[in-house]
C-alpha positions in Angstrom: -20.2 78.1 -4.0 -23.1 79.5 -5.9 -20.7 81.3 -8.2 -18.9 78.0 -9.1 -22.2 76.3 -9.9 -23.2 79.2 -12.2 -19.9 79.0 -14.0 -20.2 75.2 -14.5 -23.7 75.6 -15.8 -22.7 78.3 -18.3 -19.7 76.3 -19.4 -22.0 73.3 -20.0 -24.3 75.4 -22.1 -27.1 75.4 -19.5 -28.8 78.5 -18.1 -26.9 79.8 -15.1 -30.1 79.6 -13.0 -30.4 75.8 -13.3 -28.8 75.4 -9.9 -26.8 72.5 -8.4 -25.4 70.1 -11.0 -24.3 67.2 -8.8 -20.6 68.0 -9.4 -19.6 67.4 -5.8 -21.8 64.4 -5.1 -19.0 61.8 -5.0 -16.0 63.5 -3.4 -13.2 61.5 -2.0 -12.2 61.9 1.7 -9.1 63.8 0.5 -11.2 66.2 -1.6 -13.6 66.8 1.4 -10.7 67.5 3.7 -9.2 69.9 1.2 -12.5 71.9 1.1 -12.6 71.9 4.9 -9.0 73.2 5.0 -10.2 76.1 2.8 -12.8 76.9 5.3 -15.8 75.7 3.3 -18.7 74.3 5.1 -20.5 71.1 4.0 -24.1 71.3 2.6 -26.6 68.5 2.8 -28.3 67.9 -0.5 -30.9 65.2 -1.2 -31.0 63.3 -4.5 -34.6 63.0 -5.6 
C-alpha cells in the first residue's frame, strides 16, 4: 500500500515521497497468494 511504501522509505532514511522501492519485486508464489487472500490487488510495475 502507499502507506507501507512511505513507512519503508522513512525507515531507510529516504524521503517519504520517493515512491516505490522495489520491495515486492521478487515475491514467491506463496507470498503472492497470501496477499491475494488478504484481498490485495496486484499492480503492474515496469522496471526501467
